[in-house]
Structure formats: structure tokens, C-alpha cells
N, CA, C and O of each residue as an XYZ file, in Angstrom:
860
protein
N      15.332     29.139     28.972
C      13.998     28.761     27.690
C      14.567     28.066     26.339
O      15.708     27.987     26.796
N      14.684     27.565     25.198
C      15.032     27.735     24.442
C      13.705     27.617     23.438
O      12.826     26.767     23.579
N      13.732     28.638     22.395
C      12.341     28.037     21.151
C      12.749     27.892     20.076
O      13.254     28.925     19.636
N      12.779     26.824     19.224
C      13.045     27.091     17.930
C      11.514     26.377     16.878
O      10.570     25.641     17.166
N      11.848     26.902     15.936
C      10.540     27.044     15.112
C      11.097     26.718     14.235
O      12.125     27.310     13.908
N      10.513     25.419     13.380
C      10.945     25.082     12.314
C       9.821     24.882     11.577
O       8.855     24.330     12.104
N       9.775     25.349     10.093
C       9.076     25.778      8.778
C       9.204     23.698      8.014
O       9.794     23.071      7.134
N       8.502     23.538      8.794
C       8.278     21.326      7.791
C       7.399     21.498      7.152
O       6.433     22.118      7.597
N       7.426     20.934      5.680
C       6.793     20.949      4.742
C       5.722     19.683      5.145
O       6.235     18.670      5.619
N       4.058     19.729      4.941
C       3.584     19.654      5.725
C       3.250     18.609      4.894
O       3.176     17.511      5.446
N       2.838     18.702      2.689
C       2.148     18.226      1.690
C       3.402     19.411      0.625
O       4.209     20.326      0.788
N       2.887     18.677     -0.293
C       3.706     18.978     -1.272
C       3.550     20.724     -1.478
O       2.546     21.199     -2.008
N       4.307     21.292     -1.147
C       4.644     22.988     -0.992
C       3.600     23.860      0.024
O       3.132     24.982     -0.171
N       3.386     22.878      1.265
C       2.558     23.364      1.698
C       2.626     23.503      3.589
O       2.078     22.567      4.171
N       3.187     24.475      4.378
C       4.236     24.492      5.342
C       3.579     24.493      6.486
O       2.549     25.156      6.363
N       3.709     24.047      7.553
C       3.125     24.197      8.802
C       4.457     24.760     10.097
O       5.577     24.293      9.890
N       4.384     25.218     10.699
C       5.216     25.500     12.194
C       5.379     25.346     13.201
O       4.939     26.007     14.141
N       6.475     23.860     13.225
C       6.345     23.390     14.418
C       7.239     23.661     14.888
O       8.330     23.735     14.322
N       6.948     23.953     16.433
C       8.004     24.469     17.321
C       8.521     22.803     18.767
O       7.948     21.867     19.325
N       9.781     23.365     18.701
C      10.308     23.175     19.795
C      10.849     23.882     21.236
O      11.801     24.663     21.212
N      10.375     23.646     22.087
C      10.137     24.174     23.401
C      10.566     23.250     24.418
O      10.108     22.202     24.874
N      12.240     24.413     24.772
C      13.442     23.008     26.002
C      13.365     24.272     27.246
O      13.273     25.498     27.307
N      13.447     23.327     27.974
C      14.653     24.053     29.369
C      15.354     23.480     29.352
O      15.506     22.259     29.356
N      16.432     25.006     29.308
C      18.139     24.687     28.941
C      18.534     23.646     29.873
O      19.088     22.571     29.641
N      18.055     24.286     31.240
C      19.008     23.111     32.267
C      18.741     21.627     32.506
O      19.505     20.719     32.833
N      16.943     21.656     32.150
C      17.113     19.631     32.232
C      17.185     19.104     30.939
O      17.313     17.903     30.703
N      17.073     20.340     29.762
C      17.513     19.525     28.457
C      15.225     19.239     28.214
O      14.881     19.315     27.034
N      14.205     19.009     29.099
C      13.138     18.566     29.070
C      12.718     19.168     28.312
O      12.737     20.379     28.535
N      11.999     18.606     26.771
C      11.083     19.283     25.719
C       9.742     19.130     25.060
O       9.259     18.129     24.531
N       9.309     20.182     25.185
C       7.866     19.868     24.265
C       8.080     20.130     22.434
O       8.877     20.920     21.927
N       7.068     19.168     21.661
C       7.537     19.099     19.838
C       6.219     19.448     20.137
O       5.474     18.643     20.694
N       5.760     20.880     19.733
C       4.282     21.166     18.958
C       4.429     21.354     17.377
O       5.251     21.861     16.613
N       2.664     20.389     17.238
C       2.771     20.058     15.997
C       3.325     19.686     14.510
O       2.948     20.071     13.402
N       4.299     18.848     14.879
C       4.920     17.943     14.049
C       4.734     17.516     12.946
O       4.998     16.342     12.683
N       4.018     18.736     11.639
C       3.659     18.512     10.890
C       3.810     17.164      9.468
O       3.148     16.488      8.680
N       5.091     17.442      9.897
C       6.023     16.229      8.674
C       7.353     16.775      8.562
O       7.555     17.887      9.049
N       8.569     15.966      7.820
C       9.678     16.452      7.967
C      10.102     15.918      9.526
O      10.339     16.572     10.542
N      10.097     14.750      9.333
C      10.246     14.316     10.038
C      11.704     14.021     11.286
O      11.839     13.886     12.502
N      12.433     14.037     10.240
C      14.112     14.005      9.880
C      14.527     15.029     10.195
O      15.653     14.873     10.667
N      14.100     16.453     10.195
C      14.479     17.405     10.300
C      14.451     17.667     11.941
O      15.378     18.081     12.638
N      13.278     17.347     12.292
C      12.798     17.752     13.128
C      13.786     17.219     14.433
O      14.252     17.843     15.386
N      13.902     15.567     13.975
C      14.854     14.746     15.209
C      15.988     15.143     15.215
O      16.646     15.090     16.254
N      16.682     15.812     13.659
C      18.038     16.002     13.920
C      17.940     17.480     14.940
O      18.892     17.548     15.718
N      17.139     18.420     15.024
C      16.986     19.283     15.858
C      17.226     19.117     16.880
O      18.003     19.921     17.394
N      16.645     17.902     17.779
C      16.182     17.497     18.815
C      17.961     17.291     19.406
O      18.491     17.814     20.385
N      18.766     15.996     18.023
C      19.560     15.169     18.932
C      20.557     17.199     18.959
O      20.797     17.636     20.084
N      20.841     17.815     18.109
C      21.354     18.746     18.647
C      21.317     19.027     19.700
O      22.283     18.953     20.460
N      20.029     19.476     20.047
C      19.728     20.387     21.568
C      19.605     19.114     22.823
O      19.097     19.222     23.940
N      20.114     18.173     22.332
C      19.548     16.959     23.433
C      19.475     16.432     24.216
O      20.050     15.866     25.145
N      17.557     16.940     23.191
C      16.542     17.363     24.140
C      16.131     15.799     24.244
O      16.190     14.867     23.442
N      15.566     15.953     25.950
C      14.828     14.623     26.396
C      13.457     14.852     26.103
O      12.915     15.564     26.949
N      12.674     14.450     25.113
C      11.165     14.590     24.771
C      10.429     14.512     25.752
O      10.143     13.316     25.676
N       9.994     14.816     26.469
C       7.983     14.580     27.085
C       7.631     14.507     26.672
O       7.199     13.392     26.378
N       7.194     15.984     25.832
C       5.028     15.606     25.130
C       5.994     16.106     23.533
O       7.116     16.502     23.217
N       5.057     15.863     23.083
C       4.527     15.632     21.699
C       2.980     16.264     21.319
O       2.041     15.468     21.360
N       2.636     18.075     20.849
C       1.512     18.913     21.791
C       1.264     19.055     20.348
O       2.036     19.427     19.465
N      -0.278     18.591     20.266
C      -1.097     18.228     18.986
C      -1.530     19.088     19.074
O      -2.431     18.685     19.810
N      -1.833     20.592     18.909
C      -3.230     21.877     18.712
C      -4.392     21.318     18.115
O      -5.490     21.611     18.588
N      -4.304     20.570     17.164
C      -5.400     20.070     16.886
C      -5.122     18.845     15.731
O      -3.936     18.583     15.535
N      -6.087     18.117     14.993
C      -6.076     16.982     14.503
C      -5.891     16.971     13.007
O      -5.763     15.859     12.496
N      -5.865     17.759     12.423
C      -5.428     17.957     10.763
C      -4.268     17.453     10.904
O      -3.450     17.599     11.813
N      -4.206     16.477      9.376
C      -2.929     15.821      8.842
C      -1.802     16.462      9.131
O      -0.805     16.097      9.753
N      -2.258     18.122      8.258
C      -1.000     19.170      8.164
C       0.154     18.860      9.431
O       1.369     18.805      9.246
N      -0.634     18.648     10.932
C       0.093     19.616     11.873
C       0.400     17.847     12.838
O       0.785     17.816     14.007
N       0.151     16.733     12.102
C       0.299     15.117     12.658
C       0.851     14.333     12.303
O       0.986     13.231     12.835
N       1.415     14.803     11.078
C       2.414     14.275      9.720
C       3.392     12.882     10.275
O       3.393     11.714      9.887
N       4.139     13.533     11.272
C       5.521     13.472     11.230
C       5.432     12.333     12.980
O       6.459     11.800     13.397
N       4.168     12.187     13.673
C       3.964     12.410     14.937
C       4.880     10.592     15.538
O       5.670     10.216     16.404
N       4.074      9.997     14.370
C       4.624      8.666     14.978
C       6.144      8.198     14.533
O       6.647      7.229     15.102
N       6.883      8.929     13.474
C       8.356      8.749     13.450
C       9.040      9.290     14.524
O       9.965      8.776     15.153
N       8.328     10.749     14.743
C       8.965     11.168     16.272
C       8.775     10.234     17.334
O       9.651      9.402     17.570
N       7.556     10.293     18.101
C       7.742      8.918     18.729
C       8.245      8.002     18.989
O       8.366      7.606     20.149
N       8.817      7.223     17.651
C       9.591      6.140     17.451
C      10.641      6.681     17.997
O      10.816      6.580     19.211
N      11.613      7.421     17.105
C      12.913      7.855     17.533
C      12.847      8.493     18.747
O      13.907      8.470     19.372
N      12.084      8.959     19.181
C      12.474     10.285     20.148
C      11.771      9.939     22.153
O      12.176     10.423     23.210
N      10.815      9.090     21.920
C      10.362      9.525     22.820
C       8.718     10.059     23.054
O       7.877     10.310     22.191
N       8.599     10.131     24.608
C       7.147     11.492     24.407
C       6.078     11.295     23.688
O       5.787     11.076     22.513
N       5.114     11.550     25.598
C       4.272     11.287     24.994
C       3.101     12.497     24.336
O       3.276     13.703     24.507
N       1.945     11.942     23.596
C       1.148     12.682     22.624
C       0.121     13.273     23.326
O      -0.593     12.644     24.107
N      -0.001     14.522     23.076
C      -1.009     14.927     23.768
C      -1.970     15.599     22.824
O      -1.571     16.235     21.848
N      -3.161     15.460     23.108
C      -4.255     16.281     22.114
C      -5.723     16.629     23.392
O      -6.022     15.860     24.306
N      -6.419     17.961     23.087
C      -7.373     18.305     23.658
C      -8.144     16.969     23.410
O      -7.970     16.284     22.402
N      -9.272     16.568     24.719
C     -10.456     15.515     24.419
C     -11.089     15.584     23.042
O     -11.186     14.550     22.381
N     -11.461     16.573     22.644
C     -12.538     16.471     21.321
C     -12.046     15.988     20.251
O     -12.401     15.099     19.477
N     -10.927     16.895     20.323
C     -10.032     16.508     18.546
C      -9.232     14.854     18.866
O      -8.609     14.389     17.912
N      -9.270     13.995     20.225
C      -8.476     12.929     20.234
C      -9.757     11.780     19.785
O      -9.373     10.670     19.414
N     -11.319     12.070     19.826
C     -12.188     11.722     19.412
C     -11.791     11.337     17.431
O     -12.053     10.179     17.104
N     -11.363     12.030     16.584
C     -11.322     12.564     15.786
C      -9.768     12.490     14.971
O      -9.553     12.871     13.820
N      -8.781     11.887     15.922
C      -7.856     12.100     15.244
C      -7.605     10.892     13.940
O      -6.857     11.121     12.990
N      -8.409      9.545     14.117
C      -8.054      9.122     13.423
C      -8.533      8.640     11.373
O      -8.111      8.067     10.369
N      -9.812      9.520     12.002
C     -10.825      9.897     10.969
C     -10.710     10.210      9.707
O     -11.755     10.692      9.271
N     -10.000     10.146      9.063
C      -9.788     10.541      7.945
C     -11.148     11.645      7.218
O     -11.054     12.236      6.142
N     -12.080     11.673      7.950
C     -12.767     12.559      6.787
C     -12.364     13.938      7.877
O     -12.214     15.061      7.396
N     -12.276     13.782      8.792
C     -12.257     14.742      9.726
C     -10.632     15.411     10.278
O     -10.403     16.427     10.935
N      -9.746     14.451      9.746
C      -8.207     14.300      9.724
C      -7.346     15.296      8.407
O      -6.273     15.878      8.252
N      -8.491     15.049      7.727
C      -8.138     15.427      6.241
C      -6.864     14.442      5.094
O      -6.445     14.431      3.936
N      -6.763     13.987      5.939
C      -5.337     13.722      5.294
C      -5.218     12.972      3.920
O      -4.302     13.325      3.178
N      -6.166     11.843      3.463
C      -6.648     12.578      2.105
C      -7.044     13.415      1.475
O      -7.442     12.961      0.402
N      -7.184     14.634      1.564
C      -7.962     15.791      0.924
C      -6.394     16.652      0.245
O      -6.113     17.117     -0.859
N      -5.576     16.532      1.692
C      -4.317     17.006      1.603
C      -2.977     16.449      1.163
O      -1.875     16.977      1.313
N      -3.293     15.177      0.538
C      -2.558     14.030      0.561
C      -1.391     13.818      1.161
O      -0.361     13.814      0.488
N      -1.366     13.608      2.526
C      -0.918     13.083      3.209
C      -1.064     12.219      3.495
O      -2.278     12.226      3.698
N      -0.359     10.276      3.965
C      -0.147      9.282      4.058
C      -0.169      9.353      5.533
O       0.841      9.623      6.182
N      -1.517      9.070      6.152
C      -1.589      8.584      7.863
C      -1.919      7.555      8.138
O      -2.977      7.026      7.797
N      -0.433      6.749      9.302
C      -0.867      6.073      9.991
C      -1.826      6.312     11.097
O      -2.003      7.483     11.435
N      -2.567      5.223     11.801
C      -3.091      5.456     12.578
C      -1.956      5.971     14.111
O      -0.804      5.545     14.191
N      -2.529      6.854     15.118
C      -1.452      7.590     15.626
C      -2.559      7.309     17.117
O      -3.779      7.335     17.279
N      -1.444      7.064     17.958
C      -2.303      6.505     20.071
C      -1.617      7.709     20.632
O      -0.455      8.116     20.636
N      -3.237      8.302     21.300
C      -2.840      9.495     21.720
C      -2.662      8.880     23.159
O      -3.452      8.089     23.673
N      -1.541      9.346     23.717
C      -1.543      9.116     25.416
C      -1.881      9.565     25.933
O      -1.919      8.762     26.865
N      -2.357     10.516     26.338
C      -2.911     11.319     27.472
C      -3.930     12.620     26.765
O      -3.581     13.401     25.879
N      -5.610     12.545     27.641
C      -6.357     14.222     26.126
C      -6.127     15.039     27.386
O      -5.871     14.699     28.541
N      -6.205     15.580     27.121
C      -5.920     17.003     27.902
C      -7.173     17.974     27.697
O      -7.201     18.414     26.548
N      -8.078     18.364     28.402
C      -8.411     19.749     29.076
C      -8.528     20.829     29.191
O      -7.569     21.067     29.926
N      -9.157     22.058     28.963
C      -8.927     23.847     29.631
C      -8.999     23.802     30.149
O     -10.030     23.406     30.691
N      -7.690     24.256     30.844
C      -7.215     24.878     31.821
C      -5.890     23.678     33.123
O      -5.405     23.773     34.251
N      -5.879     22.687     31.937
C      -4.656     21.757     32.161
C      -3.614     22.613     32.552
O      -3.711     23.719     32.020
N      -2.499     22.459     33.417
C      -1.338     22.742     32.928
C      -0.174     21.405     32.958
O      -0.206     20.368     33.619
N       0.626     21.797     32.169
C       1.538     21.342     31.415
C       3.075     21.526     32.087
O       3.459     22.563     31.545
N       4.066     21.111     32.903
C       5.230     21.723     32.936
C       6.646     21.286     32.099
O       7.406     21.395     33.061
N       7.155     21.047     31.456
C       8.375     21.410     30.527
C       9.312     21.652     31.519
O       9.250     22.844     31.822
N      10.433     20.864     32.377
C      10.998     21.621     33.332
C      10.255     22.706     33.955
O       9.049     22.775     34.189
N      11.255     23.601     34.198
C      10.725     24.696     34.936
C       9.485     25.591     34.040
O       8.681     26.297     34.648
N       9.468     25.497     33.026
C       8.558     26.233     31.495
C       6.913     25.559     32.238
O       6.678     24.355     32.340
N       6.062     26.552     32.628
C       4.487     25.667     32.764
C       3.487     26.810     31.744
O       3.371     28.035     31.719
N       2.784     25.498     30.848
C       2.304     25.676     29.476
C       0.494     25.691     30.459
O       0.102     24.987     31.390
N      -0.211     26.852     29.670
C      -1.782     26.247     30.193
C      -2.569     26.081     28.774
O      -2.627     26.809     27.783
N      -3.150     24.822     29.088
C      -4.127     24.552     28.144
C      -5.664     25.376     27.663
O      -6.674     25.349     28.366
N      -5.586     25.938     26.605
C      -6.864     27.120     26.687
C      -7.354     26.322     25.089
O      -6.737     26.287     24.024
N      -8.564     25.800     25.428
C      -9.815     25.264     24.813
C     -10.173     26.088     23.684
O     -11.004     26.940     23.998
N      -9.866     26.112     22.628
C      -9.660     27.575     21.826
C     -10.509     26.941     19.971
O     -10.126     27.066     18.808
N     -11.649     26.337     20.563
C     -12.693     24.702     19.601
C     -12.599     26.588     18.152
O     -11.966     27.643     18.119
N     -13.513     25.993     17.423
C     -13.159     26.881     15.753
C     -12.850     25.905     15.099
O     -13.615     25.010     14.740
N     -11.171     26.028     14.787
C     -11.228     25.693     13.159
C     -11.798     23.999     12.995
O     -12.411     23.489     12.058
N     -11.179     23.199     14.701
C     -11.850     21.974     15.315
C     -12.487     22.350     16.490
O     -12.452     23.309     17.261
N     -13.335     20.836     16.344
C     -14.069     20.957     17.898
C     -13.267     20.630     19.082
O     -13.806     20.622     20.189
N     -12.291     20.418     18.969
C     -11.244     20.483     20.072
C      -9.736     21.269     19.785
O      -8.833     21.083     20.601
N      -9.613     21.740     19.150
C      -8.098     22.566     18.920
C      -8.019     23.410     20.467
O      -8.917     23.427     21.309
N      -6.959     23.946     20.539
C      -6.655     24.059     21.929
C      -5.263     25.267     21.555
O      -5.135     25.844     20.475
N      -4.483     25.396     22.575
C      -3.953     27.054     22.497
C      -3.106     26.549     23.872
O      -3.484     25.934     24.869
N      -1.959     27.019     23.523
C      -1.078     26.531     24.593
C      -0.599     28.417     25.203
O      -0.201     29.344     24.498
N      -0.847     28.400     26.694
C       0.059     29.738     26.996
C       0.743     29.553     28.279
O       0.253     28.989     29.257
N       2.299     30.240     28.178
C       2.624     30.709     29.399
C       2.915     31.990     29.772
O       3.673     32.738     29.154
N       2.314     32.257     30.790
C       2.081     33.349     31.180
C       3.697     33.948     32.031
O       3.418     35.037     32.533
N       4.658     33.719     32.218
C       5.802     33.821     32.546
C       6.886     34.237     31.148
O       7.726     35.127     31.013
N       6.543     33.451     30.496
C       7.612     33.736     29.216
C       6.772     34.494     28.230
O       7.382     34.811     27.210
N       5.396     34.893     28.303
C       4.589     36.018     27.715
C       4.669     35.602     26.039
O       5.148     36.293     25.139
N       4.041     34.243     25.930
C       4.059     34.207     24.513
C       3.011     32.504     24.859
O       3.178     31.689     25.766
N       1.851     32.498     23.576
C       1.319     32.104     23.203
C       1.253     31.010     21.760
O       0.957     31.580     20.710
N       1.453     29.848     21.706
C       0.690     28.921     20.886
C      -0.263     28.705     20.700
O      -0.910     28.143     21.584
N      -0.867     29.028     19.464
C      -2.328     29.183     18.682
C      -2.545     28.304     17.686
O      -3.756     28.262     17.470
N      -2.013     27.665     17.057
C      -2.320     26.520     16.384
C      -2.568     27.441     15.256
O      -2.039     28.527     15.020
N      -3.824     26.546     14.358
C      -4.908     27.415     13.886
C      -5.810     27.966     13.879
O      -6.618     28.039     12.953
N      -5.862     28.499     14.975
C      -7.530     29.676     15.569
C      -6.745     30.625     15.248
O      -6.884     31.117     14.128
N      -5.782     31.101     16.083
C      -5.567     32.768     15.278
C      -3.704     32.793     14.820
O      -2.699     32.476     15.456
N      -3.907     33.302     13.508
C      -2.936     34.032     12.896
C      -2.475     35.517     12.784
O      -2.903     36.331     13.602
N      -1.883     35.775     12.104
C      -1.141     37.015     11.959
C      -2.301     37.537     11.061
O      -2.621     36.760     10.162
N      -2.920     38.588     11.127
C      -4.352     39.133     10.327
C      -5.443     38.596     10.477
O      -6.446     39.308     10.451
N      -5.565     37.089     10.689
C      -7.228     36.432     10.417
C      -7.088     35.305     11.508
O      -6.284     35.275     12.439
N      -8.058     34.383     11.178
C      -8.147     33.210     12.225
C      -8.078     32.395     11.026
O      -7.678     32.713      9.906
N      -8.625     31.074     11.534
C      -8.067     30.142     10.914
C      -9.678     29.108     10.354
O     -10.464     28.629     11.170
N      -9.818     28.984      8.892
C     -10.815     28.029      8.272
C     -11.988     27.400      8.950
O     -12.112     26.440      9.710
N     -12.860     28.325      8.383
C     -14.367     27.504      9.072
C     -14.853     26.896      8.816
O     -15.718     26.501      9.598
N     -14.730     26.276      7.489
C     -15.532     25.454      6.557
C     -14.911     24.012      6.288
O     -14.724     23.304      5.298
N     -14.711     23.937      7.489
C     -13.720     22.532      7.882
C     -14.527     21.541      8.771
O     -14.760     22.071      9.858
N     -15.077     20.170      8.669
C     -15.034     18.595      9.569
C     -15.228     19.726     11.109
O     -14.324     20.448     11.529
N     -16.313     19.635     11.591
C     -16.325     20.034     13.297
C     -15.823     21.686     13.497
O     -15.783     22.272     14.578
N     -15.583     22.063     12.620
C     -15.373     23.607     12.665
C     -16.388     24.305     12.203
O     -17.347     23.748     11.667
N     -16.271     26.104     12.410
C     -17.458     26.859     13.067
C     -17.119     28.227     13.184
O     -16.594     28.356     14.290
N     -17.162     29.452     12.518
C     -16.891     30.675     12.348
C     -17.436     31.506     14.037
O     -16.817     32.346     14.690
N     -18.606     30.948     14.288
C     -18.827     31.499     15.514
C     -18.122     31.018     17.032
O     -18.002     31.609     18.105
N     -17.713     29.605     16.544
C     -16.726     29.243     17.988
C     -15.281     29.527     17.763
O     -14.500     29.239     18.669
N     -14.834     30.055     16.664
C     -13.372     30.941     16.183
C     -13.384     31.903     17.019
O     -12.507     32.249     17.810
N     -14.760     32.482     16.757
C     -14.978     34.334     17.121
C     -14.551     34.323     18.671
O     -13.583     34.702     19.330
N     -15.651     33.757     18.881
C     -15.809     33.287     20.310
C     -14.498     33.373     21.088
O     -14.193     34.162     21.983
N     -13.679     32.219     20.454
C     -12.293     31.182     21.160
C     -11.385     32.551     21.356
O     -10.942     32.902     22.450
N     -11.152     33.378     19.920
C     -10.675     34.290     19.965
C     -10.840     35.473     20.511
O      -9.829     35.966     21.012
N     -11.934     36.146     20.567
C     -12.405     37.288     21.672
C     -12.150     37.610     23.165
O     -11.543     38.479     23.789
N     -13.143     36.139     23.552
C     -13.399     36.462     25.341
C     -11.802     34.577     25.504
O     -11.868     33.719     26.384
N     -10.977     34.608     24.634
C     -10.170     33.350     25.484
C      -8.863     33.874     25.411
O      -8.186     33.874     26.439
N      -8.290     34.428     24.107
C      -7.449     35.147     23.874
C      -7.051     36.398     23.692
O      -5.895     36.808     23.801
N      -7.996     37.008     23.417
C      -8.039     38.455     23.541
C      -7.987     39.259     25.167
O      -7.472     40.371     25.283
N      -8.462     38.676     26.096
C      -7.576     38.967     27.229
C      -6.816     39.011     27.771
O      -6.725     39.542     28.878
N      -5.661     38.225     26.910
C      -3.943     37.547     27.341
C      -2.996     39.353     27.363
O      -3.233     40.281     26.590
N      -2.284     39.345     28.138
C      -1.908     40.908     27.975
C      -1.673     41.154     26.647
O      -1.755     40.323     25.742
N      -1.306     42.598     26.522
C      -1.607     43.142     24.910
C       0.090     42.546     24.328
O       0.472     42.518     23.158
N       0.837     42.137     25.513
C       2.126     41.755     24.968
C       2.903     40.169     24.749
O       4.016     39.786     24.389
N       1.580     39.506     25.205
C       1.875     38.333     24.112
C       2.217     38.205     22.755
O       1.696     38.646     21.731
N       3.116     37.571     22.949
C       3.905     36.920     21.535
C       2.738     35.594     21.279
O       2.349     34.690     22.017
N       2.408     35.987     19.844
C       1.695     34.490     19.108
C       2.444     34.333     18.228
O       3.065     34.969     17.377
N       2.155     32.600     18.847
C       3.340     31.670     17.675
C       2.381     30.719     17.104
O       1.947     29.749     17.725
N       2.088     31.005     15.991
C       0.841     30.894     14.813
C       0.772     28.972     14.049
O       1.874     28.508     13.753
N       0.014     28.418     13.902
C       0.332     27.365     13.114
C       1.363     27.011     11.943
O       2.071     26.045     11.656
N       1.052     28.470     11.327
C       1.474     28.456     10.098
C       2.319     30.466     10.188
O       2.691     31.059     11.200
N       2.336     30.862      9.011
C       2.766     32.310      8.602
C       3.688     32.756     10.394
O       3.919     31.994     11.333
N       3.943     33.972     10.276
C       4.393     34.693     11.197
C       3.866     35.011     12.299
O       2.663     34.947     12.552
N       4.929     35.458     13.191
C       4.701     35.751     14.577
C       4.507     36.654     14.517
O       5.013     37.467     13.743
N       3.026     36.973     15.986
C       2.912     38.838     15.679
C       1.816     38.926     17.415
O       1.811     37.916     18.119
N       1.137     39.984     17.799
C       1.094     39.539     19.261
C      -0.701     39.713     19.566
O      -1.667     39.647     18.805
N      -0.606     39.899     20.673
C      -2.058     39.731     20.776
C      -2.537     41.521     20.345
O      -3.451     41.878     19.601
N      -1.795     42.171     20.926
C      -1.781     43.583     20.902
C      -2.429     44.343     18.968
O      -3.419     45.022     18.697
N      -1.228     43.754     17.995
C      -1.631     43.909     16.827
C      -2.695     43.363     16.011
O      -2.919     43.750     14.865
N      -3.681     42.004     16.912
C      -4.679     41.662     16.626
C      -5.646     42.127     17.260
O      -6.579     41.373     16.985
N      -6.013     42.924     17.959
C      -7.095     43.108     18.581
C      -8.044     43.836     18.211
O      -9.232     43.576     18.401
N      -7.364     45.344     17.344
C      -8.478     45.940     15.645
C      -9.888     45.040     15.203
O     -11.051     45.371     15.437
N      -9.203     43.252     14.175
C      -9.394     42.547     13.848
C     -11.082     41.983     13.994
O     -12.112     41.759     13.358
N     -10.411     41.957     15.448
C     -11.759     41.418     16.524
C     -13.220     42.200     16.885
O     -14.244     41.810     17.445
N     -12.692     43.894     16.108
C     -13.204     44.511     16.381
C     -14.464     44.666     15.649
O     -15.573     44.889     16.133
N     -14.097     44.497     14.226
C     -15.019     45.181     12.982
C     -15.014     43.071     12.527
O     -15.890     42.826     11.698
N     -14.530     42.313     12.790
C     -14.829     40.591     11.848
C     -14.099     40.932     10.388
O     -14.456     40.475      9.302
N     -13.226     41.651     10.575
C     -12.329     41.459      8.760
C     -11.131     41.190      9.404
O     -10.831     41.321     10.590
N     -10.381     40.728      8.298
C      -9.204     40.170      8.013
C      -8.443     41.686      8.043
O      -9.003     42.762      7.835
N      -6.745     41.432      8.419
C      -6.406     42.597      8.406
C      -5.025     42.396      7.033
O      -4.207     41.488      6.887
N      -5.177     43.227      6.499
C      -4.497     43.685      5.653
C      -3.439     44.282      6.123
O      -3.263     45.020      7.092
N      -2.255     43.563      4.714
C      -0.602     44.734      5.191
C      -1.265     45.746      4.255
O      -0.733     46.837      4.050
């Protein structure tokens, strides 16, 4: 397995973690959350000789979807997002493009995913976990074999995603993290939508007292 992490500028001075996951034998590849700088993503895909199978969106906010159309035009791949956020991806009041000063063209979703769906990139298996809270259709991807979780904006190092936005809910995000993510093995590595890598073990204490963890 090859995993590359790109910090892409989605809007002025604001960066999103874009992940490129590849089966090194088949070259099948998934791009997770291409929020901006399409050329930067495409350049790395070319270096990897990637065969893009999926473009996976953890949720519908503009800073996670800004480079989707350019990326798909250049490299192909099916655009996947949870069903609940597929309904909102082209709604500017919910994708927050105008609020973030991101120009978004309409995005065509190829397939809607649901909780428990299994996706395969070569020999890598990823399970879809519906993790509403930051958005109603937020989702995470979990690989049991590789011991890694892509949590989008649900879980960050030391805290959780914002819940003061359209379709968001504090109750839902805490429920998603406590009952769906904290039950994963302690050693699971968490790759968030923004910021640094963490682990499930490191984040467990903040869900006992519902307070962000200060370094």
C-alpha cells in the first residue's frame, strides 16, 4: 500500500488534507477529499502512474470538493459521497462555497455510498462509516487490515468538527465519534481532513469529558 498526504490550498490561506491511497501492485488508486490545487494532485498521480478508481468525498463542503471536476476530467474515477450529502453537494447554502469564497461548478456524483459499504482499491478494503455531525452525510473510511481511518472533518487531533453549520449537530458528531469511531482498535491511525495525524487511543480521553484536548 502507498499512502500520500497532500496539503492543498482550498481557499486563500486555508488548507485541506487530500489523501492518495494506492495498491502498489495494481496501481489502482483512490483520491480522498481533493479540496483544491488540482494540478498538484494530478502531478503526484502521474508520478505514481495511478489508475484512479474512486474520488471519495468525506462530506460536501467546498474546501473538500474544490478540485473534483478538474481531477475527474484529467484522471477519471467515480465520484463517491454518502447519500445524505449527495443531496446537498450542489447547494451553495450547504456546501459553503460562497462563504469560503470558493467558486464551485456543479459536481456529478457517480455513486452514493451508505453505512457499511465496502470499497476495494486493488487489495485494499475500506469500510464506509456514516459519521453525521459536521454534516448530515459526513462519512469516514476505515481499513481494518491497514489500521487506518480517514475521518474527514468528524474527528481531529484533540477535537471534533464544527457543529454550527447547516445540517450539522453537536449531538450527532459526539454520537458518531463515541459510538462508531472510539470502538475501533486503539492503535488505529486517524487521518483527518485538516491538521495532524492522531490515533484512536490519543483521542479517547476527550470524549469522557466532552472538552477539546489542549496540547
